MARMI-242532 format. One record per residue (C-alpha): residue number from 1; residue in one letter; chain; x, y, z. Coordinates in steps of 0.05 Angstrom, whole numbers, padded with zeros to 5 digits. Layout:
BEGIN
(site NUM, a, A, (X, Y, Z))
...
This chain:
BEGIN
(site 1, m, A, (00026, -00276, 00585))
(site 2, t, A, (00093, -00289, 00596))
(site 3, h, A, (00137, -00232, 00619))
(site 4, f, A, (00209, -00225, 00585))
(site 5, s, A, (00268, -00268, 00595))
(site 6, q, A, (00335, -00227, 00597))
(site 7, i, A, (00349, -00257, 00523))
(site 8, s, A, (00283, -00238, 00505))
(site 9, s, A, (00288, -00169, 00521))
(site 10, v, A, (00356, -00161, 00491))
(site 11, a, A, (00332, -00186, 00427))
(site 12, c, A, (00269, -00141, 00424))
(site 13, e, A, (00313, -00075, 00437))
(site 14, s, A, (00365, -00099, 00385))
(site 15, a, A, (00312, -00125, 00338))
(site 16, k, A, (00300, -00104, 00258))
(site 17, w, A, (00235, -00072, 00276))
(site 18, a, A, (00199, -00077, 00195))
(site 19, f, A, (00163, -00017, 00164))
(site 20, t, A, (00097, -00034, 00181))
(site 21, t, A, (00113, -00030, 00251))
(site 22, r, A, (00133, 00048, 00237))
(site 23, r, A, (00080, 00074, 00286))
(site 24, v, A, (00087, 00033, 00341))
(site 25, d, A, (00124, 00071, 00401))
(site 26, r, A, (00173, 00018, 00422))
(site 27, s, A, (00172, 00039, 00499))
(site 28, d, A, (00099, 00009, 00502))
(site 29, v, A, (00129, -00062, 00494))
(site 30, h, A, (00137, -00098, 00561))
(site 31, g, A, (00125, -00170, 00551))
(site 32, l, A, (00111, -00228, 00509))
(site 33, s, A, (00056, -00276, 00501))
(site 34, m, A, (00051, -00339, 00471))
(site 35, q, A, (-00026, -00349, 00470))
(site 36, i, A, (-00019, -00358, 00381))
(site 37, d, A, (-00087, -00383, 00380))
(site 38, a, A, (-00119, -00321, 00391))
(site 39, a, A, (-00062, -00284, 00345))
(site 40, k, A, (-00100, -00237, 00297))
(site 41, a, A, (-00071, -00198, 00236))
(site 42, g, A, (-00035, -00133, 00259))
(site 43, d, A, (-00004, -00158, 00318))
(site 44, l, A, (00064, -00149, 00333))
(site 45, i, A, (00111, -00211, 00335))
(site 46, l, A, (00181, -00221, 00351))
(site 47, c, A, (00221, -00272, 00307))
(site 48, e, A, (00290, -00304, 00303))
(site 49, i, A, (00314, -00315, 00226))
(site 50, a, A, (00320, -00388, 00224))
(site 51, e, A, (00332, -00401, 00141))
(site 52, i, A, (00345, -00342, 00088))
(site 53, g, A, (00296, -00357, 00023))
(site 54, h, A, (00265, -00316, -00022))
(site 55, h, A, (00259, -00247, 00025))
(site 56, k, A, (00337, -00232, 00037))
(site 57, k, A, (00317, -00161, 00067))
(site 58, i, A, (00280, -00130, 00115))
(site 59, q, A, (00246, -00063, 00100))
(site 60, l, A, (00261, -00020, 00160))
(site 61, a, A, (00213, 00026, 00197))
(site 62, e, A, (00265, 00078, 00183))
(site 63, r, A, (00260, 00065, 00109))
(site 64, r, A, (00315, 00031, 00090))
(site 65, a, A, (00334, -00051, 00069))
(site 66, s, A, (00374, -00085, 00117))
(site 67, v, A, (00397, -00154, 00093))
(site 68, s, A, (00382, -00215, 00128))
(site 69, y, A, (00423, -00260, 00169))
(site 70, p, A, (00403, -00321, 00208))
(site 71, g, A, (00402, -00306, 00282))
(site 72, d, A, (00378, -00236, 00267))
(site 73, y, A, (00315, -00210, 00309))
(site 74, v, A, (00262, -00183, 00281))
(site 75, v, A, (00192, -00147, 00296))
(site 76, l, A, (00140, -00157, 00240))
(site 77, c, A, (00067, -00154, 00235))
(site 78, l, A, (00022, -00222, 00232))
(site 79, g, A, (-00015, -00213, 00167))
(site 80, d, A, (-00046, -00237, 00102))
(site 81, r, A, (-00013, -00228, 00028))
(site 82, y, A, (-00040, -00230, -00032))
(site 83, a, A, (00019, -00226, -00086))
(site 84, p, A, (00001, -00272, -00154))
(site 85, d, A, (00076, -00264, -00171))
(site 86, q, A, (00095, -00278, -00104))
(site 87, f, A, (00054, -00307, -00044))
(site 88, l, A, (-00017, -00323, -00025))
(site 89, a, A, (-00014, -00326, 00056))
(site 90, s, A, (-00053, -00325, 00116))
(site 91, a, A, (-00047, -00289, 00184))
(site 92, v, A, (-00038, -00360, 00221))
(site 93, i, A, (00011, -00383, 00268))
(site 94, d, A, (00006, -00464, 00262))
(site 95, d, A, (00082, -00491, 00276))
(site 96, d, A, (00143, -00474, 00304))
(site 97, l, A, (00168, -00438, 00250))
(site 98, i, A, (00131, -00382, 00199))
(site 99, d, A, (00145, -00349, 00142))
(site 100, l, A, (00159, -00279, 00118))
(site 101, v, A, (00113, -00268, 00064))
(site 102, a, A, (00129, -00195, 00057))
(site 103, g, A, (00193, -00157, 00065))
(site 104, g, A, (00155, -00094, 00090))
(site 105, g, A, (00145, -00140, 00153))
(site 106, i, A, (00091, -00189, 00143))
(site 107, a, A, (00095, -00255, 00169))
(site 108, g, A, (00046, -00309, 00165))
(site 109, r, A, (00029, -00380, 00135))
(site 110, v, A, (00044, -00388, 00055))
(site 111, d, A, (-00016, -00422, 00019))
(site 112, a, A, (00008, -00416, -00048))
(site 113, a, A, (00066, -00382, -00085))
(site 114, h, A, (00088, -00372, -00154))
(site 115, d, A, (00122, -00426, -00188))
(site 116, n, A, (00184, -00382, -00202))
(site 117, m, A, (00183, -00372, -00123))
(site 118, e, A, (00241, -00394, -00075))
(site 119, d, A, (00218, -00416, -00011))
(site 120, p, A, (00202, -00357, 00042))
(site 121, t, A, (00249, -00338, 00092))
(site 122, r, A, (00232, -00379, 00160))
(site 123, l, A, (00220, -00348, 00227))
(site 124, k, A, (00231, -00376, 00296))
(site 125, l, A, (00170, -00350, 00334))
(site 126, v, A, (00195, -00318, 00402))
(site 127, g, A, (00124, -00289, 00422))
(site 128, l, A, (00073, -00235, 00405))
(site 129, l, A, (00092, -00165, 00437))
(site 130, t, A, (00050, -00142, 00501))
(site 131, n, A, (00043, -00075, 00533))
(site 132, a, A, (00041, -00059, 00604))
(site 133, k, A, (-00028, -00085, 00613))
(site 134, g, A, (-00013, -00156, 00586))
(site 135, q, A, (-00047, -00134, 00519))
(site 136, v, A, (-00018, -00162, 00452))
(site 137, i, A, (00001, -00101, 00411))
(site 138, n, A, (-00022, -00087, 00347))
(site 139, v, A, (-00011, -00034, 00296))
(site 140, a, A, (-00087, -00012, 00303))
(site 141, d, A, (-00069, 00010, 00367))
(site 142, y, A, (-00028, 00072, 00334))
(site 143, a, A, (-00071, 00091, 00281))
(site 144, l, A, (-00086, 00168, 00259))
(site 145, p, A, (-00146, 00191, 00299))
(site 146, s, A, (-00207, 00179, 00251))
(site 147, l, A, (-00242, 00232, 00209))
(site 148, p, A, (-00304, 00238, 00174))
(site 149, a, A, (-00308, 00243, 00093))
(site 150, n, A, (-00278, 00303, 00069))
(site 151, d, A, (-00310, 00334, 00010))
(site 152, q, A, (-00279, 00396, -00007))
(site 153, v, A, (-00214, 00361, -00037))
(site 154, t, A, (-00202, 00334, -00105))
(site 155, v, A, (-00187, 00260, -00102))
(site 156, i, A, (-00158, 00227, -00165))
(site 157, g, A, (-00155, 00153, -00169))
(site 158, v, A, (-00104, 00107, -00194))
(site 159, f, A, (-00121, 00039, -00203))
(site 160, g, A, (-00091, -00017, -00249))
(site 161, a, A, (-00094, -00078, -00291))
(site 162, s, A, (-00050, -00121, -00245))
(site 163, m, A, (00008, -00119, -00200))
(site 164, n, A, (00064, -00085, -00237))
(site 165, s, A, (00035, -00047, -00288))
(site 166, g, A, (00062, 00017, -00271))
(site 167, k, A, (00012, 00043, -00213))
(site 168, t, A, (00060, 00075, -00173))
(site 169, t, A, (00102, 00107, -00226))
(site 170, a, A, (00032, 00137, -00252))
(site 171, a, A, (00008, 00160, -00180))
(site 172, s, A, (00076, 00194, -00170))
(site 173, s, A, (00083, 00226, -00230))
(site 174, l, A, (00015, 00257, -00224))
(site 175, c, A, (00027, 00280, -00165))
(site 176, h, A, (00099, 00309, -00184))
(site 177, g, A, (00061, 00342, -00246))
(site 178, l, A, (00005, 00375, -00200))
(site 179, m, A, (00057, 00402, -00156))
(site 180, r, A, (00097, 00429, -00208))
(site 181, s, A, (00029, 00465, -00233))
(site 182, g, A, (00025, 00503, -00166))
(site 183, y, A, (-00027, 00452, -00138))
(site 184, a, A, (-00019, 00426, -00057))
(site 185, v, A, (-00021, 00350, -00071))
(site 186, a, A, (-00010, 00293, -00024))
(site 187, g, A, (00003, 00217, -00044))
(site 188, v, A, (-00040, 00165, -00010))
(site 189, k, A, (-00034, 00089, -00019))
(site 190, a, A, (-00102, 00066, 00007))
(site 191, t, A, (-00097, -00005, -00004))
(site 192, g, A, (-00045, -00062, -00010))
(site 193, t, A, (00015, -00101, 00036))
(site 194, g, A, (00058, -00050, 00079))
(site 195, a, A, (00122, -00029, 00040))
(site 196, f, A, (00159, 00028, 00036))
(site 197, g, A, (00174, 00032, -00041))
(site 198, d, A, (00108, 00063, -00054))
(site 199, f, A, (00112, 00114, 00010))
(site 200, n, A, (00174, 00137, -00019))
(site 201, s, A, (00164, 00140, -00092))
(site 202, f, A, (00103, 00197, -00073))
(site 203, e, A, (00157, 00232, -00032))
(site 204, d, A, (00206, 00228, -00083))
(site 205, g, A, (00155, 00262, -00128))
(site 206, g, A, (00157, 00326, -00085))
(site 207, v, A, (00091, 00311, -00046))
(site 208, p, A, (00074, 00285, 00024))
(site 209, a, A, (00049, 00214, 00034))
(site 210, l, A, (00000, 00173, 00075))
(site 211, d, A, (-00017, 00100, 00071))
(site 212, f, A, (-00059, 00053, 00104))
(site 213, t, A, (-00009, 00031, 00159))
(site 214, d, A, (-00024, 00100, 00180))
(site 215, v, A, (-00102, 00077, 00199))
(site 216, g, A, (-00073, 00011, 00229))
(site 217, m, A, (-00075, -00032, 00174))
(site 218, a, A, (-00008, -00074, 00151))
(site 219, t, A, (-00044, -00105, 00092))
(site 220, t, A, (-00111, -00093, 00074))
(site 221, y, A, (-00123, -00162, 00042))
(site 222, r, A, (-00184, -00196, 00074))
(site 223, m, A, (-00199, -00133, 00113))
(site 224, p, A, (-00275, -00114, 00111))
(site 225, l, A, (-00292, -00058, 00068))
(site 226, e, A, (-00319, -00018, 00115))
(site 227, a, A, (-00245, -00011, 00148))
(site 228, i, A, (-00220, 00005, 00083))
(site 229, e, A, (-00268, 00055, 00069))
(site 230, s, A, (-00262, 00085, 00137))
(site 231, g, A, (-00187, 00084, 00128))
(site 232, f, A, (-00194, 00124, 00059))
(site 233, d, A, (-00239, 00172, 00090))
(site 234, t, A, (-00187, 00190, 00146))
(site 235, l, A, (-00124, 00187, 00098))
(site 236, v, A, (-00161, 00237, 00049))
(site 237, a, A, (-00180, 00280, 00104))
(site 238, t, A, (-00115, 00284, 00143))
(site 239, a, A, (-00081, 00304, 00083))
(site 240, a, A, (-00133, 00358, 00074))
(site 241, s, A, (-00126, 00377, 00140))
(site 242, r, A, (-00047, 00384, 00127))
(site 243, g, A, (-00064, 00433, 00068))
(site 244, a, A, (-00075, 00391, 00006))
(site 245, e, A, (-00129, 00411, -00041))
(site 246, i, A, (-00117, 00350, -00094))
(site 247, v, A, (-00101, 00272, -00061))
(site 248, v, A, (-00072, 00223, -00111))
(site 249, v, A, (-00096, 00152, -00085))
(site 250, e, A, (-00067, 00089, -00111))
(site 251, i, A, (-00107, 00028, -00104))
(site 252, a, A, (-00060, -00035, -00105))
(site 253, d, A, (-00062, -00097, -00149))
(site 254, g, A, (-00107, -00107, -00206))
(site 255, v, A, (-00184, -00095, -00211))
(site 256, f, A, (-00202, -00170, -00200))
(site 257, q, A, (-00167, -00168, -00139))
(site 258, q, A, (-00223, -00175, -00087))
(site 259, e, A, (-00213, -00113, -00043))
(site 260, t, A, (-00205, -00079, -00109))
(site 261, r, A, (-00267, -00104, -00144))
(site 262, a, A, (-00309, -00084, -00088))
(site 263, i, A, (-00287, -00015, -00087))
(site 264, l, A, (-00302, -00007, -00158))
(site 265, q, A, (-00366, -00050, -00154))
(site 266, s, A, (-00399, -00008, -00095))
(site 267, s, A, (-00364, 00035, -00041))
(site 268, r, A, (-00355, 00113, -00008))
(site 269, i, A, (-00285, 00113, -00048))
(site 270, r, A, (-00313, 00096, -00116))
(site 271, d, A, (-00366, 00151, -00100))
(site 272, r, A, (-00314, 00198, -00074))
(site 273, l, A, (-00272, 00202, -00134))
(site 274, d, A, (-00262, 00263, -00181))
(site 275, g, A, (-00224, 00223, -00236))
(site 276, i, A, (-00191, 00160, -00248))
(site 277, l, A, (-00117, 00149, -00286))
(site 278, f, A, (-00112, 00076, -00302))
(site 279, a, A, (-00047, 00038, -00313))
(site 280, a, A, (-00036, -00017, -00356))
(site 281, p, A, (00027, -00063, -00375))
(site 282, d, A, (-00002, -00067, -00453))
(site 283, a, A, (-00049, -00052, -00500))
(site 284, l, A, (-00098, -00118, -00484))
(site 285, s, A, (-00097, -00096, -00415))
(site 286, a, A, (-00115, -00026, -00425))
(site 287, l, A, (-00178, -00050, -00465))
(site 288, g, A, (-00195, -00100, -00406))
(site 289, g, A, (-00184, -00052, -00352))
(site 290, v, A, (-00231, 00000, -00387))
(site 291, t, A, (-00280, -00045, -00407))
(site 292, v, A, (-00282, -00073, -00328))
(site 293, l, A, (-00281, 00002, -00313))
(site 294, e, A, (-00340, 00018, -00359))
(site 295, k, A, (-00382, -00036, -00333))
(site 296, a, A, (-00378, -00007, -00266))
(site 297, a, A, (-00398, 00067, -00301))
(site 298, l, A, (-00336, 00087, -00296))
(site 299, r, A, (-00288, 00114, -00346))
(site 300, p, A, (-00206, 00138, -00338))
(site 301, f, A, (-00190, 00201, -00360))
(site 302, a, A, (-00123, 00175, -00384))
(site 303, i, A, (-00081, 00111, -00388))
(site 304, s, A, (-00011, 00105, -00361))
(site 305, g, A, (00031, 00052, -00341))
(site 306, m, A, (00082, 00004, -00371))
(site 307, v, A, (00039, 00009, -00438))
(site 308, s, A, (00063, 00081, -00445))
(site 309, c, A, (00137, 00058, -00448))
(site 310, s, A, (00131, 00033, -00511))
(site 311, p, A, (00104, 00074, -00574))
(site 312, l, A, (00073, 00014, -00610))
(site 313, a, A, (00040, -00011, -00551))
(site 314, a, A, (00014, 00060, -00537))
(site 315, t, A, (-00011, 00064, -00606))
(site 316, e, A, (-00044, 00002, -00604))
(site 317, a, A, (-00083, 00023, -00531))
(site 318, a, A, (-00102, 00090, -00551))
(site 319, e, A, (-00136, 00062, -00619))
(site 320, v, A, (-00174, 00007, -00581))
(site 321, t, A, (-00198, 00048, -00526))
(site 322, s, A, (-00199, 00120, -00555))
(site 323, i, A, (-00169, 00143, -00490))
(site 324, p, A, (-00101, 00191, -00482))
(site 325, i, A, (-00043, 00148, -00465))
(site 326, l, A, (00007, 00189, -00414))
(site 327, s, A, (00075, 00169, -00402))
(site 328, r, A, (00106, 00190, -00333))
(site 329, e, A, (00140, 00247, -00369))
(site 330, n, A, (00073, 00276, -00400))
(site 331, l, A, (00044, 00270, -00334))
(site 332, w, A, (00104, 00312, -00305))
(site 333, s, A, (00078, 00372, -00350))
(site 334, p, A, (00036, 00434, -00321))
(site 335, a, A, (00004, 00431, -00401))
(site 336, i, A, (-00014, 00359, -00402))
(site 337, i, A, (-00048, 00371, -00328))
(site 338, a, A, (-00085, 00433, -00351))
(site 339, q, A, (-00108, 00394, -00405))
(site 340, h, A, (-00135, 00329, -00375))
(site 341, v, A, (-00135, 00340, -00300))
(site 342, a, A, (-00152, 00412, -00286))
(site 343, p, A, (-00222, 00402, -00313))
(site 344, l, A, (-00234, 00344, -00256))
(site 345, m, A, (-00220, 00395, -00201))
(site 346, r, A, (-00272, 00406, -00143))
(site 347, h, A, (-00244, 00474, -00131))
(site 348, k, A, (-00236, 00521, -00186))
(site 349, t, A, (-00178, 00561, -00159))
(site 350, v, A, (-00141, 00536, -00227))
(site 351, n, A, (-00059, 00554, -00218))
(site 352, v, A, (-00037, 00522, -00277))
(site 353, a, A, (00025, 00542, -00310))
(site 354, a, A, (00030, 00552, -00381))
C-alpha cells in the first residue's frame, strides 16, 4: 500500500465521485494502492481523465451529470459491463490506461463494442483507494444490512425483451399508478449497471427507490446468482420495513442476458414474484418474450414498453399474444390498476379509487 502523496490527496478530495460510489463514506479514504493484480469488481479507483471518448459526462453521486474534461480526477468502481448497444467490458486493469465503460461510474477493459460506438473515454489510473487499515475500499463495504426474505409484501417484476425496450418507463409508470390508487409502493432496480436514470425515474413517479448499489454491487453482470438473490431479498425486505406494501422490481436488460435468464429459469426471485409486466419494443419481440416466459411457466399480466407507443404495433402484439397492451398512461390509471394488478395482491386490503 502506498500512502497519498500531496497531489493524490488533493486529487481525491476534488475528484468527481460517480453514482456507483454514492454510499461510500469519503472520510474512510486514507491511502492508495497500486496492487492492481488483486483488484476486483466494486473496488474504488482514483483516475485522471486522459482522453474524452464516448462518455462525455460522469453521473455523480449527487445524481446529476457532470461534463468531463481532460485532466479531471474521478472516483469510479472497477466493474464488468453488459450492453449490447454499447460496450462489453471486464473488471480488469492490464494497462496504464483503462476505459470508462459506463457513465454511472464503471471502469474496466472494453472487450467488444457496438459498431456505432465511439472509442471509450480513456482513464489514467492513479490508484485503488484504501482505508485506514490499508485495505482496498469496495462498495460492498457499505451495503445495507442483509435481511431475510419478506413474504408479506406483493412483488411485481418488470422484465423486457432487450435493452431500451421501455422497462424503466413501464416500471415507474406502474409505481405511479399504484401510488395514485392508494397503495404504499417502492421501486427497486435489482440488476443492471449502476446509473441514476432508473433510480430517479422511480422517484419522479412519486415512490421511494432502492437499487443493487444499495446492496454492495456496482453492477450485477457476472455476479453470482446467490449474491443477486440475496440482494433482492434485502432490497424487498428493506422497502417493506420502510412501509411499502407493494414493491415493483425492474430486472435489467433482456430475457437472454445471462443473469436475467438464470433468474427466470430457477431462482428465489422468480419464485417470489406475484406478477410480471413485460416490456417490448415491437410486436415480434412481445411474442418472442411471452414465448420465452411461457417456457419458464410464467405469463405476464400485461405488456407495455415501446410497443405500446404505436397503435398498430400494440394491436398486432395483442392479437398474437392475447395479452393486454398497456401504455404508460394506462398504467397511471387507478381503474387499470384495479382491473389488472389488484387481483395479484398478496394483501387483500385493496384501496383502489374508482
